[in-house]
OpenMM code with the backbone's topology and positions (N, CA, C; nanometers):
from openmm import Vec3, app, unit

residues = "UNK UNK UNK UNK UNK UNK UNK UNK UNK UNK UNK UNK UNK UNK UNK UNK UNK UNK UNK UNK UNK UNK UNK UNK UNK UNK UNK UNK UNK UNK UNK UNK UNK UNK UNK UNK UNK UNK UNK UNK UNK UNK UNK UNK UNK UNK UNK UNK UNK UNK UNK UNK UNK UNK UNK UNK UNK UNK UNK UNK UNK UNK UNK UNK UNK UNK UNK UNK UNK UNK UNK UNK UNK UNK UNK UNK UNK UNK UNK UNK UNK UNK UNK UNK UNK UNK UNK UNK UNK UNK UNK UNK UNK UNK UNK UNK UNK UNK UNK UNK UNK UNK UNK UNK UNK UNK UNK UNK UNK UNK UNK UNK UNK UNK UNK UNK UNK UNK UNK UNK UNK UNK UNK UNK UNK UNK UNK UNK UNK UNK UNK UNK UNK UNK UNK UNK UNK UNK UNK UNK UNK UNK UNK UNK UNK UNK UNK UNK UNK UNK UNK UNK UNK UNK UNK UNK UNK UNK UNK UNK UNK UNK UNK UNK UNK UNK UNK UNK UNK UNK UNK UNK UNK UNK UNK UNK UNK".split()
positions = [
    Vec3(11.7191, 17.3178, 1.8437),
    Vec3(11.7327, 17.2435, 2.0457),
    Vec3(11.7525, 17.4259, 2.0845),
    Vec3(11.9073, 17.4957, 2.0400),
    Vec3(11.8949, 17.6184, 2.1101),
    Vec3(11.8091, 17.6931, 2.0906),
    Vec3(11.7599, 17.7689, 1.9367),
    Vec3(11.6904, 17.8253, 1.9091),
    Vec3(11.5638, 17.7900, 1.9956),
    Vec3(11.4351, 17.6737, 1.9787),
    Vec3(11.3545, 17.6886, 2.0928),
    Vec3(11.3745, 17.7293, 2.2361),
    Vec3(11.5361, 17.6972, 2.3339),
    Vec3(11.5562, 17.7407, 2.4694),
    Vec3(11.5860, 17.9227, 2.4346),
    Vec3(11.6350, 17.9071, 2.3113),
    Vec3(11.6795, 18.0832, 2.3210),
    Vec3(11.5233, 18.2200, 2.2847),
    Vec3(11.4541, 18.1113, 2.1886),
    Vec3(11.2989, 18.1702, 2.2884),
    Vec3(11.2748, 18.1804, 2.3106),
    Vec3(11.2464, 18.0197, 2.3824),
    Vec3(11.1917, 18.0689, 2.5461),
    Vec3(11.2511, 18.1342, 2.6735),
    Vec3(11.3537, 18.2056, 2.5788),
    Vec3(11.4764, 18.2798, 2.7450),
    Vec3(11.4293, 18.4381, 2.7276),
    Vec3(11.3875, 18.4387, 2.5209),
    Vec3(11.3300, 18.6229, 2.5542),
    Vec3(11.2654, 18.6389, 2.6170),
    Vec3(11.1435, 18.5718, 2.5602),
    Vec3(11.0815, 18.5033, 2.6243),
    Vec3(10.9853, 18.5549, 2.7534),
    Vec3(11.0664, 18.4985, 2.8499),
    Vec3(11.0187, 18.5087, 2.9995),
    Vec3(11.0875, 18.6040, 3.0060),
    Vec3(11.2681, 18.6471, 2.9192),
    Vec3(11.2311, 18.8024, 2.9661),
    Vec3(11.1599, 18.8986, 3.0307),
    Vec3(11.0983, 18.9159, 2.8202),
    Vec3(10.9515, 19.0166, 2.7182),
    Vec3(10.8826, 18.9804, 2.8731),
    Vec3(10.8268, 18.8749, 2.9789),
    Vec3(10.7431, 18.9208, 3.0369),
    Vec3(10.7678, 18.9420, 3.1435),
    Vec3(10.9090, 18.9461, 3.2050),
    Vec3(10.9728, 18.9606, 3.3145),
    Vec3(10.9259, 19.1073, 3.3014),
    Vec3(10.9890, 19.1524, 3.2759),
    Vec3(10.8929, 19.3016, 3.1723),
    Vec3(10.7268, 19.3829, 3.2006),
    Vec3(10.6881, 19.2464, 3.1599),
    Vec3(10.5094, 19.3041, 3.1661),
    Vec3(10.4625, 19.3053, 3.2473),
    Vec3(10.4955, 19.1517, 3.3391),
    Vec3(10.4533, 19.1868, 3.3962),
    Vec3(10.4339, 19.2594, 3.5464),
    Vec3(10.4080, 19.3716, 3.6160),
    Vec3(10.4327, 19.3507, 3.6837),
    Vec3(10.5171, 19.3362, 3.9114),
    Vec3(10.6072, 19.3876, 3.9477),
    Vec3(10.6526, 19.3181, 4.0502),
    Vec3(10.6345, 19.3399, 4.1335),
    Vec3(10.6294, 19.2669, 4.2830),
    Vec3(10.5741, 19.3176, 4.4500),
    Vec3(10.6516, 19.4091, 4.4104),
    Vec3(10.6015, 19.5374, 4.5169),
    Vec3(10.7280, 19.6185, 4.6096),
    Vec3(10.7071, 19.6625, 4.7354),
    Vec3(10.8287, 19.5764, 4.8365),
    Vec3(10.8253, 19.5676, 4.9703),
    Vec3(10.8428, 19.7258, 5.0448),
    Vec3(10.7371, 19.8014, 5.0563),
    Vec3(10.8234, 19.8903, 5.1219),
    Vec3(10.9003, 19.8263, 5.2973),
    Vec3(10.9126, 19.8875, 5.2608),
    Vec3(11.0052, 19.9314, 5.5213),
    Vec3(10.8768, 19.9839, 5.5976),
    Vec3(10.8404, 19.9332, 5.7110),
    Vec3(10.7113, 19.9980, 5.7882),
    Vec3(10.7903, 20.0270, 5.9042),
    Vec3(10.8509, 20.1983, 5.9044),
    Vec3(10.8890, 20.1982, 6.0844),
    Vec3(10.7963, 20.2285, 6.1480),
    Vec3(10.8861, 20.2527, 6.2804),
    Vec3(10.8333, 20.2655, 6.3817),
    Vec3(10.7253, 20.4277, 6.4343),
    Vec3(10.7147, 20.4614, 6.3803),
    Vec3(10.6375, 20.6042, 6.3477),
    Vec3(10.5418, 20.5599, 6.2458),
    Vec3(10.5698, 20.4637, 6.1286),
    Vec3(10.4075, 20.3585, 6.0120),
    Vec3(10.3431, 20.3424, 6.1499),
    Vec3(10.3742, 20.2666, 6.2393),
    Vec3(10.2882, 20.2743, 6.2661),
    Vec3(10.2495, 20.2513, 6.4177),
    Vec3(10.2883, 20.3942, 6.5173),
    Vec3(10.3217, 20.4669, 6.4918),
    Vec3(10.1662, 20.5012, 6.4562),
    Vec3(10.1832, 20.5737, 6.3519),
    Vec3(10.0738, 20.6995, 6.3509),
    Vec3(9.9439, 20.5750, 6.2179),
    Vec3(9.9699, 20.4936, 6.2659),
    Vec3(9.8107, 20.3978, 6.2062),
    Vec3(9.7658, 20.3164, 6.3322),
    Vec3(9.8772, 20.3440, 6.4735),
    Vec3(9.7006, 20.3587, 6.5797),
    Vec3(9.6951, 20.4684, 6.6240),
    Vec3(9.7608, 20.5549, 6.5922),
    Vec3(9.6587, 20.7038, 6.6112),
    Vec3(9.5388, 20.7475, 6.5782),
    Vec3(9.5726, 20.7386, 6.3978),
    Vec3(9.4451, 20.6863, 6.3049),
    Vec3(9.3347, 20.6452, 6.3272),
    Vec3(9.3729, 20.4961, 6.3185),
    Vec3(9.2003, 20.3946, 6.4331),
    Vec3(9.2183, 20.4221, 6.5767),
    Vec3(9.3251, 20.5248, 6.6125),
    Vec3(9.2450, 20.6102, 6.7659),
    Vec3(9.1533, 20.6972, 6.7709),
    Vec3(9.1952, 20.8011, 6.6852),
    Vec3(9.0814, 20.8871, 6.6043),
    Vec3(9.0096, 20.8238, 6.5875),
    Vec3(8.9708, 20.7657, 6.5306),
    Vec3(8.9056, 20.6229, 6.4692),
    Vec3(8.7879, 20.6489, 6.5241),
    Vec3(8.8458, 20.5478, 6.5894),
    Vec3(8.7521, 20.4939, 6.7580),
    Vec3(8.6791, 20.6358, 6.8604),
    Vec3(8.7779, 20.6971, 6.8355),
    Vec3(8.7219, 20.8718, 6.9513),
    Vec3(8.5912, 20.8828, 6.8994),
    Vec3(8.6053, 20.8975, 6.7480),
    Vec3(8.5034, 20.9739, 6.6720),
    Vec3(8.3147, 20.8967, 6.6913),
    Vec3(8.3683, 20.7870, 6.7026),
    Vec3(8.2587, 20.6901, 6.7475),
    Vec3(8.1853, 20.6706, 6.8564),
    Vec3(8.2577, 20.7406, 6.9384),
    Vec3(8.2630, 20.7420, 7.0802),
    Vec3(8.0875, 20.8798, 7.0696),
    Vec3(7.9359, 20.8535, 7.1091),
    Vec3(7.9115, 20.9341, 7.0994),
    Vec3(7.9140, 21.0946, 7.2204),
    Vec3(7.8887, 20.9613, 7.3645),
    Vec3(7.8873, 21.1094, 7.4858),
    Vec3(7.9814, 21.1733, 7.4103),
    Vec3(8.0414, 21.3155, 7.3924),
    Vec3(8.0949, 21.4243, 7.4033),
    Vec3(8.1863, 21.4132, 7.4882),
    Vec3(8.1063, 21.3745, 7.6839),
    Vec3(8.2382, 21.4228, 7.8070),
    Vec3(8.2815, 21.2982, 7.8029),
    Vec3(8.2204, 21.1690, 7.8051),
    Vec3(8.3564, 21.0579, 7.7007),
    Vec3(8.4915, 21.0278, 7.7000),
    Vec3(8.3935, 21.1193, 7.5038),
    Vec3(8.5396, 21.1534, 7.4123),
    Vec3(8.6303, 21.2382, 7.5205),
    Vec3(8.5374, 21.3446, 7.5960),
    Vec3(8.6764, 21.3984, 7.6486),
    Vec3(8.7710, 21.3830, 7.7384),
    Vec3(8.7485, 21.2972, 7.8351),
    Vec3(8.7273, 21.1999, 7.9756),
    Vec3(8.8461, 21.1256, 7.8290),
    Vec3(8.8750, 21.0582, 7.7339),
    Vec3(8.9654, 20.9547, 7.7116),
    Vec3(9.0458, 21.0523, 7.6508),
    Vec3(9.0532, 21.1491, 7.6193),
    Vec3(9.1687, 21.2416, 7.5144),
    Vec3(9.2159, 21.3041, 7.6061),
    Vec3(9.2074, 21.3263, 7.7056),
    Vec3(9.2638, 21.3698, 7.8608),
    Vec3(9.3350, 21.2645, 7.8795),
    Vec3(9.2294, 21.2100, 7.8859),
    Vec3(9.4132, 21.0487, 7.9672),
    Vec3(9.4738, 20.9610, 7.8875),
    Vec3(9.4543, 20.9899, 7.7515),
    Vec3(9.5805, 20.9909, 7.6418),
    Vec3(9.6503, 21.0298, 7.6927),
    Vec3(9.6500, 21.2478, 7.6935),
    Vec3(9.7086, 21.2930, 7.6956),
    Vec3(9.8790, 21.2881, 7.8791),
    Vec3(9.7433, 21.2496, 7.9651),
    Vec3(9.8328, 21.1970, 8.0671),
    Vec3(9.9156, 21.0913, 8.0933),
    Vec3(9.8494, 21.0057, 7.9989),
    Vec3(9.9365, 20.8993, 7.9615),
    Vec3(10.0876, 20.9365, 7.9129),
    Vec3(10.0874, 21.0266, 7.8183),
    Vec3(10.2204, 21.0633, 7.7302),
    Vec3(10.2289, 21.1606, 7.8901),
    Vec3(10.2264, 21.2310, 7.8630),
    Vec3(10.3480, 21.3000, 8.0196),
    Vec3(10.3211, 21.2643, 8.0752),
    Vec3(10.2976, 21.1568, 8.1610),
    Vec3(10.3561, 21.1364, 8.2595),
    Vec3(10.4396, 21.0572, 8.2080),
    Vec3(10.4256, 20.9596, 8.0862),
    Vec3(10.5912, 20.8802, 8.1046),
    Vec3(10.6863, 20.9927, 8.0875),
    Vec3(10.6114, 21.1123, 7.9626),
    Vec3(10.7994, 21.2159, 7.9804),
    Vec3(10.8185, 21.2482, 8.1040),
    Vec3(10.7142, 21.2938, 8.2061),
    Vec3(10.8228, 21.3793, 8.2487),
    Vec3(10.9147, 21.2198, 8.3770),
    Vec3(10.8404, 21.1112, 8.3709),
    Vec3(10.8921, 21.0453, 8.4413),
    Vec3(11.0385, 21.0048, 8.4223),
    Vec3(11.0467, 20.9834, 8.2698),
    Vec3(11.1924, 20.9797, 8.2038),
    Vec3(11.2428, 21.0850, 8.2099),
    Vec3(11.1410, 21.1840, 8.1806),
    Vec3(11.3024, 21.3451, 8.2691),
    Vec3(11.3985, 21.2507, 8.3805),
    Vec3(11.2781, 21.2834, 8.4429),
    Vec3(11.3514, 21.2300, 8.6258),
    Vec3(11.4308, 21.1264, 8.6143),
    Vec3(11.4141, 20.9984, 8.4864),
    Vec3(11.5351, 20.8889, 8.4965),
    Vec3(11.6705, 20.9851, 8.4371),
    Vec3(11.6033, 21.0458, 8.3743),
    Vec3(11.7150, 21.0491, 8.2703),
    Vec3(11.8567, 21.2430, 8.3937),
    Vec3(11.8053, 21.2668, 8.4109),
    Vec3(11.8464, 21.2975, 8.6147),
    Vec3(11.9377, 21.2987, 8.6655),
    Vec3(11.8878, 21.1817, 8.6711),
    Vec3(11.9398, 21.0335, 8.7961),
    Vec3(12.0783, 20.9306, 8.7270),
    Vec3(12.0197, 20.9044, 8.6215),
    Vec3(12.0855, 20.8700, 8.5374),
    Vec3(12.2448, 21.0234, 8.5690),
    Vec3(12.2716, 21.1256, 8.5021),
    Vec3(12.3014, 21.2335, 8.4585),
    Vec3(12.4229, 21.2421, 8.5340),
    Vec3(12.3495, 21.2452, 8.6753),
    Vec3(12.3981, 21.2395, 8.8601),
    Vec3(12.5057, 21.1598, 8.8340),
    Vec3(12.4410, 20.9735, 8.8356),
    Vec3(12.5337, 20.9065, 8.8027),
    Vec3(12.6746, 20.8955, 8.7221),
    Vec3(12.6138, 20.9190, 8.6129),
    Vec3(12.7310, 20.9774, 8.4364),
    Vec3(12.8631, 21.0531, 8.5709),
    Vec3(12.7856, 21.1607, 8.6305),
    Vec3(12.9068, 21.2281, 8.6918),
    Vec3(12.9570, 21.1952, 8.7572),
    Vec3(12.8657, 21.1370, 8.8446),
    Vec3(12.9731, 20.9970, 8.9683),
    Vec3(13.0391, 20.9414, 8.9432),
    Vec3(13.0280, 20.8962, 8.8567),
    Vec3(13.1728, 20.7766, 8.7432),
    Vec3(13.2492, 20.8505, 8.7384),
    Vec3(13.2006, 20.9400, 8.6164),
    Vec3(13.3962, 21.0346, 8.5720),
    Vec3(13.4268, 21.0886, 8.6627),
    Vec3(13.3465, 21.1149, 8.7958),
    Vec3(13.4462, 21.1880, 8.9334),
    Vec3(13.5265, 21.1130, 8.9508),
    Vec3(13.4884, 20.9714, 8.9368),
    Vec3(13.5555, 20.8413, 9.0215),
    Vec3(13.6441, 20.8462, 8.9288),
    Vec3(13.6769, 20.7562, 8.8208),
    Vec3(13.7391, 20.7805, 8.6905),
    Vec3(13.8374, 20.8958, 8.6389),
    Vec3(13.8421, 21.0415, 8.6555),
    Vec3(13.9315, 21.1210, 8.6949),
    Vec3(14.0052, 21.0786, 8.8575),
    Vec3(13.9629, 21.0856, 8.8947),
    Vec3(14.0736, 21.0255, 9.0564),
    Vec3(14.1149, 20.9645, 9.0814),
    Vec3(14.0849, 20.7918, 9.0112),
    Vec3(14.1242, 20.7137, 8.9094),
    Vec3(14.2625, 20.6847, 8.8132),
    Vec3(14.2582, 20.8445, 8.7206),
    Vec3(14.3997, 20.8828, 8.6697),
    Vec3(14.2675, 20.7658, 8.4878),
    Vec3(14.1850, 20.7132, 8.4955),
    Vec3(14.1459, 20.6341, 8.3963),
    Vec3(14.0711, 20.7103, 8.2786),
    Vec3(14.1312, 20.7253, 8.2313),
    Vec3(14.0111, 20.8422, 8.0912),
    Vec3(13.9324, 20.7701, 8.0526),
    Vec3(13.9235, 20.5890, 8.0147),
    Vec3(13.8180, 20.4918, 7.9096),
    Vec3(13.7950, 20.3959, 8.0254),
    Vec3(13.6818, 20.3493, 7.9429),
    Vec3(13.6785, 20.2133, 8.0165),
    Vec3(13.5717, 20.1323, 7.9036),
    Vec3(13.5783, 19.9656, 7.9321),
    Vec3(13.5316, 19.8920, 7.8228),
    Vec3(13.4345, 19.8691, 7.8676),
    Vec3(13.3070, 19.8824, 7.8706),
    Vec3(13.2090, 19.8961, 7.9232),
    Vec3(13.0847, 19.8102, 7.6965),
    Vec3(13.2268, 19.6863, 7.6438),
    Vec3(13.1114, 19.5670, 7.5735),
    Vec3(13.1083, 19.4553, 7.6580),
    Vec3(12.9744, 19.4345, 7.5798),
    Vec3(12.8359, 19.3298, 7.6197),
    Vec3(12.8838, 19.2904, 7.8010),
    Vec3(12.9117, 19.4654, 7.8617),
    Vec3(12.9924, 19.3854, 7.9959),
    Vec3(13.1240, 19.3216, 8.0134),
    Vec3(13.1540, 19.3097, 7.9636),
    Vec3(13.2375, 19.2403, 7.9698),
    Vec3(13.4061, 19.3284, 8.0176),
    Vec3(13.3934, 19.4100, 8.1058),
    Vec3(13.4991, 19.4871, 8.1525),
    Vec3(13.5998, 19.4415, 8.3239),
    Vec3(13.6788, 19.4719, 8.3372),
    Vec3(13.7888, 19.3390, 8.3995),
    Vec3(13.7445, 19.4467, 8.4885),
    Vec3(13.6842, 19.5727, 8.5192),
    Vec3(13.7060, 19.6622, 8.6787),
    Vec3(13.5792, 19.7001, 8.7130),
    Vec3(13.5881, 19.7885, 8.8877),
    Vec3(13.4399, 19.7989, 8.8745),
    Vec3(13.3969, 19.9143, 8.7905),
    Vec3(13.4161, 20.0005, 8.7771),
    Vec3(13.4552, 20.0768, 8.6744),
    Vec3(13.4045, 20.0846, 8.5483),
    Vec3(13.4497, 19.9620, 8.4958),
    Vec3(13.3906, 19.8716, 8.3551),
    Vec3(13.2707, 19.8760, 8.4036),
    Vec3(13.2468, 19.7945, 8.4898),
    Vec3(13.0836, 19.7367, 8.5097),
    Vec3(13.0142, 19.8767, 8.5253),
    Vec3(13.0551, 19.9293, 8.6531),
    Vec3(12.9221, 20.0827, 8.6448),
    Vec3(12.9066, 20.1457, 8.5118),
    Vec3(13.0677, 20.1259, 8.4327),
    Vec3(12.9389, 20.2546, 8.2338),
    Vec3(12.9018, 20.1361, 8.2140),
    Vec3(12.9447, 19.9926, 8.2118),
    Vec3(12.8106, 19.9590, 8.1619),
    Vec3(12.6425, 19.9401, 8.1649),
    Vec3(12.6312, 19.9329, 8.3295),
    Vec3(12.5246, 19.9464, 8.3485),
    Vec3(12.4041, 20.0631, 8.3539),
    Vec3(12.5430, 20.2002, 8.3840),
    Vec3(12.4715, 20.3438, 8.3261),
    Vec3(12.4313, 20.3701, 8.1805),
    Vec3(12.4950, 20.2844, 8.0750),
    Vec3(12.4683, 20.2445, 7.9308),
    Vec3(12.3187, 20.2022, 7.9198),
    Vec3(12.3149, 20.1001, 7.9480),
    Vec3(12.2337, 20.0249, 7.9129),
    Vec3(12.0964, 20.0504, 8.0191),
    Vec3(12.1232, 20.1247, 8.1087),
    Vec3(11.9940, 20.2212, 8.1840),
    Vec3(11.9592, 20.3649, 8.0756),
    Vec3(12.0403, 20.4266, 8.0613),
    Vec3(12.0051, 20.5085, 7.9423),
    Vec3(11.9873, 20.4449, 7.8027),
    Vec3(12.0068, 20.3511, 7.7768),
    Vec3(11.9252, 20.3670, 7.6986),
    Vec3(11.7550, 20.2822, 7.6765),
    Vec3(11.7388, 20.2222, 7.7739),
    Vec3(11.6117, 20.2043, 7.8146),
    Vec3(11.5434, 20.3093, 7.8768),
    Vec3(11.6826, 20.4159, 7.9016),
    Vec3(11.5001, 20.5195, 7.9395),
    Vec3(11.5399, 20.5670, 7.7584),
    Vec3(11.5783, 20.6469, 7.7237),
    Vec3(11.5916, 20.6690, 7.5506),
    Vec3(11.4596, 20.6138, 7.5047),
    Vec3(11.4778, 20.4425, 7.5599),
    Vec3(11.3376, 20.3799, 7.4594),
    Vec3(11.1956, 20.3961, 7.5313),
    Vec3(11.2399, 20.3962, 7.6980),
    Vec3(11.0968, 20.4691, 7.7108),
    Vec3(11.0476, 20.5251, 7.6784),
    Vec3(11.1322, 20.6336, 7.6284),
    Vec3(11.0231, 20.8162, 7.6035),
    Vec3(10.9804, 20.7701, 7.4588),
    Vec3(10.9971, 20.7013, 7.4219),
    Vec3(10.9135, 20.6869, 7.2117),
    Vec3(10.8141, 20.5887, 7.2400),
    Vec3(10.7706, 20.5354, 7.3831),
    Vec3(10.7091, 20.4790, 7.4136),
    Vec3(10.5460, 20.5419, 7.3382),
    Vec3(10.4863, 20.3910, 7.2991),
    Vec3(10.2902, 20.5684, 7.2936),
    Vec3(10.2197, 20.4334, 7.4097),
    Vec3(10.1870, 20.4760, 7.4754),
    Vec3(10.0862, 20.4867, 7.5065),
    Vec3(9.9529, 20.4772, 7.5323),
    Vec3(9.8874, 20.4414, 7.3888),
    Vec3(9.7592, 20.5159, 7.3351),
    Vec3(9.6762, 20.3978, 7.3462),
    Vec3(9.5453, 20.4255, 7.4273),
    Vec3(9.5003, 20.3669, 7.4600),
    Vec3(9.4151, 20.2744, 7.3229),
    Vec3(9.3626, 20.1742, 7.3027),
    Vec3(9.3603, 20.0863, 7.2318),
    Vec3(9.1794, 20.0352, 7.2409),
    Vec3(9.0763, 20.1873, 7.2530),
    Vec3(8.9124, 20.2176, 7.2729),
    Vec3(8.8636, 20.1177, 7.1135),
    Vec3(8.8748, 20.0742, 7.0803),
    Vec3(8.8290, 20.0363, 6.9552),
    Vec3(8.7733, 19.8712, 6.9706),
    Vec3(8.8641, 19.7855, 7.1008),
    Vec3(8.8049, 19.7127, 7.1122),
    Vec3(8.7429, 19.6313, 7.2091),
    Vec3(8.6688, 19.7484, 7.3102),
    Vec3(8.6071, 19.6977, 7.3906),
    Vec3(8.5550, 19.7992, 7.5275),
    Vec3(8.5443, 19.7862, 7.6122),
    Vec3(8.4572, 19.9038, 7.7371),
    Vec3(8.6392, 20.0422, 7.7321),
    Vec3(8.6200, 20.1136, 7.7445),
    Vec3(8.7200, 20.2337, 7.7244),
    Vec3(8.8176, 20.2275, 7.8563),
    Vec3(8.7026, 20.1600, 8.0171),
    Vec3(8.7985, 20.1684, 8.1086),
    Vec3(8.8536, 20.0955, 8.1034),
    Vec3(8.8554, 19.9467, 8.0434),
    Vec3(8.9275, 19.8477, 8.0547),
    Vec3(9.0557, 19.9161, 7.9308),
    Vec3(9.0417, 19.9680, 7.8142),
    Vec3(9.1139, 19.9867, 7.7378),
    Vec3(9.2494, 20.1004, 7.7566),
    Vec3(9.1729, 20.1794, 7.8704),
    Vec3(9.2215, 20.2945, 7.9042),
    Vec3(9.3508, 20.1693, 8.0994),
    Vec3(9.2259, 20.1301, 8.1110),
    Vec3(9.3762, 20.0243, 8.2476),
    Vec3(9.4750, 19.9613, 8.2218),
    Vec3(9.4237, 19.8737, 8.1257),
    Vec3(9.5130, 19.8032, 8.0359),
    Vec3(9.6687, 19.8767, 7.9258),
    Vec3(9.6882, 20.0269, 7.9155),
    Vec3(9.7739, 20.1536, 7.8941),
    Vec3(9.8435, 20.1814, 7.9983),
    Vec3(9.6865, 20.1897, 8.1057),
    Vec3(9.8185, 20.2929, 8.2215),
    Vec3(9.9034, 20.1688, 8.2826),
    Vec3(9.8220, 20.0363, 8.3159),
    Vec3(9.9357, 19.8594, 8.3634),
    Vec3(10.0906, 19.9346, 8.2984),
    Vec3(9.9918, 19.8795, 8.1652),
    Vec3(10.1690, 19.8853, 8.0587),
    Vec3(10.3044, 20.0096, 8.0654),
    Vec3(10.2496, 20.1502, 8.1221),
    Vec3(10.3166, 20.2229, 8.1837),
    Vec3(10.4090, 20.2160, 8.2973),
    Vec3(10.3196, 20.1571, 8.3686),
    Vec3(10.3360, 20.1101, 8.4990),
    Vec3(10.4408, 20.0348, 8.4939),
    Vec3(10.4380, 19.9629, 8.4402),
    Vec3(10.4951, 19.8344, 8.4179),
    Vec3(10.6551, 19.8043, 8.3664),
    Vec3(10.5849, 19.8986, 8.2172),
    Vec3(10.7855, 19.8844, 8.1438),
    Vec3(10.8266, 20.0162, 8.3065),
    Vec3(10.7503, 20.1343, 8.3290),
    Vec3(10.8526, 20.2292, 8.4152),
    Vec3(10.9211, 20.1521, 8.5193),
    Vec3(10.8437, 20.0933, 8.5555),
    Vec3(10.9208, 19.9736, 8.6764),
    Vec3(11.0937, 19.8624, 8.6101),
    Vec3(11.0680, 19.8185, 8.5475),
    Vec3(11.1044, 19.7940, 8.4571),
    Vec3(11.2191, 19.8833, 8.4480),
    Vec3(11.2639, 20.0384, 8.4284),
    Vec3(11.3270, 20.0891, 8.3334),
    Vec3(11.4120, 20.1239, 8.5469),
    Vec3(11.2644, 20.1448, 8.5780),
    Vec3(11.3658, 20.1912, 8.7609),
    Vec3(11.4859, 20.1112, 8.7602),
    Vec3(11.4571, 19.9178, 8.7536),
    Vec3(11.5196, 19.8004, 8.8338),
    Vec3(11.6609, 19.8432, 8.7975),
    Vec3(11.6383, 19.8840, 8.6076),
    Vec3(11.7802, 19.9011, 8.6076),
    Vec3(11.9140, 20.0467, 8.5824),
    Vec3(11.7998, 20.1833, 8.6589),
    Vec3(11.8755, 20.2493, 8.6643),
    Vec3(11.9107, 20.2311, 8.8782),
    Vec3(11.8185, 20.1462, 8.9464),
    Vec3(11.8479, 20.1134, 9.0219),
    Vec3(12.0256, 20.0746, 9.0283),
    Vec3(11.9852, 19.9358, 8.9735),
    Vec3(12.1375, 19.8617, 8.9402),
    Vec3(12.2261, 19.9157, 8.8509),
    Vec3(12.2647, 20.0579, 8.8161),
    Vec3(12.3214, 20.1240, 8.7580),
    Vec3(12.3656, 20.1755, 8.9020),
    Vec3(12.3079, 20.2135, 9.0203),
    Vec3(12.3600, 20.3140, 9.0963),
    Vec3(12.4316, 20.2552, 9.1978),
    Vec3(12.3735, 20.0517, 9.1931),
    Vec3(12.4072, 19.9394, 9.2992),
    Vec3(12.5414, 19.9277, 9.2172),
    Vec3(12.6261, 19.9500, 9.1038),
    Vec3(12.7524, 19.9084, 8.9949),
    Vec3(12.8370, 20.0821, 9.1067),
    Vec3(12.7945, 20.1568, 9.0526),
    Vec3(12.8454, 20.3325, 9.0172),
    Vec3(12.8553, 20.2827, 9.1802),
    Vec3(12.8052, 20.2386, 9.2556),
    Vec3(12.8303, 20.3022, 9.4209),
    Vec3(12.9284, 20.1515, 9.4854),
    Vec3(12.9306, 20.0971, 9.3950),
    Vec3(13.1002, 19.9107, 9.4194),
    Vec3(13.1840, 19.9773, 9.3490),
    Vec3(13.1589, 20.0236, 9.2378),
    Vec3(13.3115, 20.1481, 9.2125),
    Vec3(13.3822, 20.2401, 9.2445),
    Vec3(13.3053, 20.3125, 9.3209),
    Vec3(13.3262, 20.4246, 9.4908),
    Vec3(13.4173, 20.3242, 9.5318),
    Vec3(13.2822, 20.2715, 9.6533),
    Vec3(13.2856, 20.1757, 9.7050),
    Vec3(13.4993, 20.0783, 9.7719),
    Vec3(13.5016, 20.0514, 9.5955),
    Vec3(13.6139, 19.9790, 9.6289),
    Vec3(13.7337, 20.0296, 9.6239),
    Vec3(13.7297, 20.1976, 9.5616),
    Vec3(13.8179, 20.2479, 9.5441),
    Vec3(13.9222, 20.3071, 9.6318),
    Vec3(13.7492, 20.3179, 9.7235),
    Vec3(13.7793, 20.4294, 9.7995),
    Vec3(13.8531, 20.3471, 9.9122),
    Vec3(13.8062, 20.2097, 9.9463),
    Vec3(13.8792, 20.1071, 10.0960),
    Vec3(13.9890, 20.1063, 10.0675),
] * unit.nanometer
topology = app.Topology()
chain = topology.addChain("A")
for resn in residues:
    res = topology.addResidue(resn, chain)
    for name in ("N", "CA", "C"):
        topology.addAtom(name, app.Element.getBySymbol(name[0]), res)
């Protein structure tokens, strides 16, 4: 009985080495971006009208430029707000703030939390891709969808910046009075 089980055990180990195993690769955001761009290029080559093809290329570039320009402007706004908060911290003799999970005890802590939250939203926005998915149907619809997506995401980031601005104002007003 033991011999039989031992043979079976060795047979299973031997078969494990013979049978190829599946290797799972990790899919990165860059892989997804590259696949999306490859699909875009492939679908772009299928557009017979060179004028329309050129318009789609220009629209794709314009969406990216708008995203980067607005994100850069948002970065400048956050940097200004951060400078104001740092100046207020210096005036109050504070060297640090507690920003973990928004659980700070002071208005300075709350302002620092929302500034960090907005800065992360901007960093995430910068890496977003608004390549039109032109393979599914009409070109106008695909471009409009990408534009609406960009517009909505920029409005969301703007809301986070305005919340950070409000919190910085509260902190400055609190310590002025």
